[in-house]
N, C-alpha and C positions, 0 to 999 in steps of 0.2 A: 504494500500500500504506500509506503514511504517513497518509493520510486516514482509514483504517479502524482504526487502533490507536494507542495511546500507549506500547505495549510496544516493547522493542528488536526490531529486524528482523534476521533471520538470512538470509543468502543466500550463494551459492557464487560465488567468483571463479575463473577459470581461472588456473593457474600460468604463470609466465613461459615455461617451456620448452614448455608446451602451445601457447601463442600462437606462439612461434617455430617450432615443428614444423609448424604449419598454414599458415605463410606460405610461399608458393612464389616462386621467382625467384632470380636471381643478384645482385639489387641489394644485398642485405644479406650482405656477405662474412663478417663477424665475428659468428657466432651467439651466442657467449658475451657479448659486449658488448651485443648487442641484447637478450638475456635480462635482463641487469642493468638496462638502461634500462626494460624493461617491469616488472621487479620494483619499481623506484622508483615508477613510475606507479601500479601496483596497490596499493602500500603507501599512497600518498597518497589514493587513492580509498577504500580500506577505512577510513581514519581520519576521513573526512568525516562 
């Protein structure tokens, strides 16, 4: 997309709870902590 425009690019990122809700399994016991970790990663990605 970047090769086709010099304008800002707008895109959608899933929220941390959406990601956590779609993960299956008993490996991740603390859903709130996992959501906070994803929110930090999503924030970093959005600011790049």
